[in-house]
C-alpha positions in Angstrom: -15.1 37.4 25.8 -13.3 40.6 26.3 -11.3 40.8 22.7 -8.5 41.3 24.3 -8.6 37.9 26.0 -9.8 36.9 21.9 -6.2 38.1 20.8 -4.5 36.4 23.3 -6.3 32.6 23.0 -5.4 33.5 19.8 -1.5 34.4 19.7 -1.5 31.2 22.4 -3.0 28.7 19.6 -1.1 30.4 16.9 2.4 29.4 19.3 1.1 26.0 19.8 0.7 25.3 16.3 4.2 26.6 15.4 5.7 24.8 18.8 3.8 21.3 17.1 5.3 22.4 13.5 8.4 23.1 14.7 9.0 19.9 16.4 7.3 17.9 13.7 9.8 19.6 11.4 12.9 18.8 13.8 12.1 14.8 13.7 13.8 13.5 15.2 16.0 15.1 18.1 16.8 12.5 20.0 16.6 8.7 19.7 13.5 6.3 18.7 12.3 3.5 21.2 11.5 0.5 18.5 9.3 -1.5 20.5 9.4 -5.5 19.4 6.8 -7.7 21.4 8.8 -10.7 21.3 12.1 -12.1 22.8 15.5 -11.7 21.3 16.2 -14.5 19.1 13.4 -14.5 17.2 12.4 -13.4 13.1 10.6 -10.0 14.5 14.1 -9.6 16.8 16.3 -10.9 13.5 15.0 -8.3 11.0 13.9 -4.9 13.9 18.0 -5.6 14.8 18.0 -5.9 10.6 16.5 -2.6 10.1 18.1 -0.5 13.0 21.4 0.3 11.9 19.8 1.9 8.1 17.0 3.5 10.0 19.3 4.7 12.6 21.7 6.0 9.5 18.6 7.4 8.0 17.0 9.9 10.1 20.0 11.3 11.8 19.0 9.5 15.8 19.3 6.3 17.3 16.7 3.6 16.5 16.8 1.7 20.0 15.3 -2.0 19.9 13.2 -2.7 22.7 12.0 -6.6 23.2 8.5 -6.8 25.3 7.8 -10.1 24.9 5.2 -12.0 26.1 1.8 -13.1 26.0 1.9 -14.0 22.2 3.2 -10.0 21.5 0.1 -8.8 23.4 2.1 -7.1 26.1 4.6 -5.2 23.8 1.7 -4.0 21.2 -0.2 -2.6 24.0 2.5 -0.7 25.3 3.1 0.0 21.3 -0.6 1.2 21.5 -0.4 3.5 24.7 2.9 5.7 23.6 2.5 9.0 22.6 1.7 9.8 19.4 5.4 11.4 18.8 6.7 9.3 16.6 9.4 8.5 19.6 8.4 5.4 20.1 7.2 2.9 16.9 6.6 -0.9 17.2 7.3 -3.4 14.9 3.9 -5.4 13.3 3.7 -8.7 13.4 0.7 -11.0 12.3 1.4 -12.1 15.1 0.2 -8.7 17.0 -2.1 -7.0 14.6 -4.3 -10.4 13.7 -4.2 -13.4 15.1 -3.5 -12.5 18.6 -6.6 -10.0 18.2 -9.0 -12.6 17.0 -8.2 -14.6 19.4 -9.0 -12.1 22.1 -11.3 -9.8 21.7 -10.4 -8.6 25.7 -6.5 -6.8 24.0 -6.4 -3.3 25.4 -5.3 -2.1 21.9 -7.1 -2.3 18.8 -4.9 -3.7 16.1 -6.7 -1.5 13.2 -7.9 1.4 14.7 -4.8 2.0 17.3 -2.0 2.7 15.4 -0.6 4.3 12.0 0.6 2.0 9.8 3.8 2.7 7.8 5.5 0.0 5.8 5.5 -3.6 5.5 9.5 -4.4 5.2 9.2 -7.8 4.3 7.4 -11.3 4.4 8.7 -14.4 5.4 7.9 -17.9 4.8 6.6 -19.8 7.3 8.0 -23.8 8.2 6.7 -26.9 10.0 9.8 -27.6 11.3 10.6 -31.1 14.0 13.5 -32.0 15.8 16.3 -34.8 14.1 14.6 -37.2 17.2 11.8 -37.1 15.4 10.2 -40.0 13.7 9.4 -38.7 10.5 11.3 -36.3 7.8 9.0 -35.8 4.9 5.4 -34.6 4.8 3.8 -37.5 3.7 5.4 -39.6 6.9 4.8 -36.6 9.1 0.8 -36.9 8.3 0.9 -40.7 9.0 2.3 -40.2 11.9 0.1 -37.8 13.5 -3.0 -39.3 11.9 -1.9 -43.4 13.6 -0.7 -41.0 17.0 -3.1 -38.5 17.7 -2.3 -36.5 20.8 0.6 -38.1 21.3 3.1 -35.3 20.0 2.5 -31.3 21.0 4.5 -28.7 19.2 5.5 -24.9 20.3 5.0 -21.6 19.3 5.6 -17.9 20.1 2.6 -17.9 21.8 -0.7 -17.9 22.7 -2.8 -16.3 19.5 1.0 -15.9 17.7 1.0 -16.6 14.4 3.1 -19.9 14.7 -0.6 -21.2 17.0 -3.2 -19.7 14.5 -1.6 -21.2 11.6 -0.5 -24.5 12.8 -4.8 -24.0 14.6 -5.1 -23.6 10.3 -3.2 -26.8 9.1 -5.1 -28.8 12.0 -9.0 -27.6 11.0 -7.8 -28.7 7.3 -6.4 -31.6 7.6 -8.2 -33.5 11.0 -4.6 -34.3 12.8 -4.7 -33.4 16.9 -1.1 -32.1 17.9 -1.0 -30.1 21.6 -0.3 -26.4 22.0 2.8 -25.6 24.4 3.4 -21.9 24.5 6.4 -20.0 25.1 7.5 -16.5 25.5 8.6 -15.9 22.1 10.1 -17.5 19.1 13.5 -17.9 20.4 12.8 -19.9 23.4 10.7 -22.1 22.1 12.7 -23.0 19.2 16.0 -23.4 22.0 13.5 -26.2 23.8 12.8 -27.7 20.4 16.0 -28.0 19.3 16.5 -29.6 22.5 14.3 -31.9 21.9 11.9 -30.9 24.8 9.2 -30.3 22.4 9.2 -31.8 18.8 7.7 -29.4 16.6 7.3 -25.7 15.8 5.1 -23.9 13.2 7.8 -20.9 12.5 9.1 -18.0 10.3 11.7 -18.9 8.5 14.6 -16.5 9.7 14.3 -17.9 12.9 14.5 -21.5 11.6 16.6 -21.4 8.9 20.3 -21.4 10.4 19.0 -24.5 13.3 17.5 -26.2 9.9 21.1 -25.7 8.2 23.3 -27.1 10.7 21.1 -30.5 10.9 19.7 -28.9 14.3 16.2 -28.9 12.9 14.3 -31.1 9.9 12.1 -28.9 7.5 8.7 -30.7 7.0 6.4 -28.5 4.7 6.7 -24.5 4.2 4.6 -21.4 3.7 6.2 -19.6 0.3 4.8 -19.0 -2.6 7.8 -21.3 -4.4 9.6 -23.8 -3.3 12.9 -22.3 -2.1 16.7 -22.1 -2.9 17.5 -23.2 0.5 15.2 -25.6 0.9 14.5 -27.2 -2.6 13.8 -30.2 -1.7 11.3 -29.1 1.1 7.2 -28.6 -0.7 4.9 -25.8 -0.4 1.7 -25.9 1.5 0.2 -25.5 -1.9 1.8 -28.6 -3.6 0.5 -30.6 -0.3 -2.9 -29.5 -1.0 -3.0 -26.9 1.4 -3.1 -23.3 -0.3 -5.1 -21.7 2.4 -2.1 -22.3 5.2 0.6 -21.2 2.2 0.6 -17.6 4.3 3.7 -15.4 4.5 4.2 -13.2 7.7 5.1 -9.4 7.4 7.1 -7.3 9.9 6.2 -3.7 9.4 6.4 -0.5 11.4 3.7 1.0 13.0 3.3 4.4 15.2 0.7 5.4 17.8 -2.8 6.7 16.4 -2.6 10.0 16.4 1.4 10.0 14.9 1.2 13.4 13.1 1.5 12.8 9.0 4.7 14.5 8.5 6.6 12.1 11.0 5.2 8.9 9.6 6.0 10.2 5.9 9.5 10.9 7.6 9.6 7.1 8.7 8.5 5.7 5.9 11.1 7.4 3.5 13.9 6.2 6.1 12.7 2.8 5.8 11.8 2.7 2.0 15.5 4.5 1.6 17.0 1.6 4.0 15.6 -1.1 2.0 17.3 -0.3 -0.9 21.1 -0.6 0.2 22.2 -3.3 -1.3 23.7 -4.6 2.2 20.3 -4.1 4.2 18.8 -6.0 1.2 21.4 -8.6 1.5 20.7 -9.5 5.1 17.1 -9.4 5.1 16.8 -12.2 2.4 19.7 -14.3 3.9 17.2 -14.9 6.5 14.5 -16.3 3.9 12.7 -12.5 4.2 11.3 -11.2 0.8 12.0 -7.5 0.7 7.7 -5.7 0.5 8.8 -1.9 1.3 4.6 -1.4 0.5 2.8 2.3 1.0 0.9 2.8 4.5 -2.5 2.4 2.4 -1.0 -1.0 1.5 0.3 -2.0 4.3 -2.7 -1.2 6.3 -5.1 -2.6 3.7 -3.1 -5.6 4.1 -3.5 -6.0 8.1 -7.0 -5.6 7.7 -7.3 -8.7 5.2 -5.2 -10.9 8.0 -6.9 -10.1 10.9 -10.3 -11.5 9.0 -8.4 -15.0 8.4 -7.0 -15.4 11.9 -11.2 -14.5 12.8 -12.9 -17.2 10.7 -9.6 -19.8 12.1 -10.7 -18.6 15.8 -14.3 -19.2 15.2 -13.8 -22.9 13.3 -11.3 -24.1 16.1 -13.9 -22.4 18.7 -10.6 -21.2 19.5 -10.4 -19.6 23.1 -7.3 -18.9 25.7 
């Protein structure tokens, strides 16, 4: 190659590098889409909408929530994985999309470990088994006795096949030997609506979306996955209390960027989210849902995702679950 061509190539490369660095340093210069991989009304949607306003303020550009529900969160997660790694499409990570669903469906079009850059775990939320008020059992002991006497008679709703509600119930079933039939939905919101309406009697759900219905008497709490009994539900035992500590797992709601997103952009989003979580009003709104603020580092969140994925791979194997 002639010397002048080498000089021109070097100049062009330098210009591209400078342009990329300039774009990153000016990030964000347009609105950011935050994909929620579930229908509106569920916990993932609630947490995302609580965060969108303070993130908008911290980043200086609108953060717009975009619900892409279906397939236990896989449709929205796949779209997020395919997005350009420029920081303008982020997504909310859940146990369903990064652990439970990939564990049951190895043919997913995305890899939960390698196709994303974890940014921050916003909050952890307890999970709860709740029933319609017409259900004959109103506490854990009678709930178990009823299901033992009537194997296969009752069904439970979940946010979708491969979602956390599905696999956490299957984990519970594997430890108790009980059987209830799974009815999957396109998200926790539609599933909750049918349980409240009495179409399906039981649901294993994240607490933030179930709690308003519990408080108004439209759902009855049975048992909760939490470190200790909850202030809002002092009479509801934890899974650890009823001898099922492996089920005592909380959900997480974090922010992911597509693989290849520059570190400078990841750091900006992390700093903005961390700042948002320090605002008393934001903290209060998240904690009022029954969630616990986490705000960990990208490295810590990455380890959390890997650990949870391994847990649910074992559940799928033990229960011989397939789609």
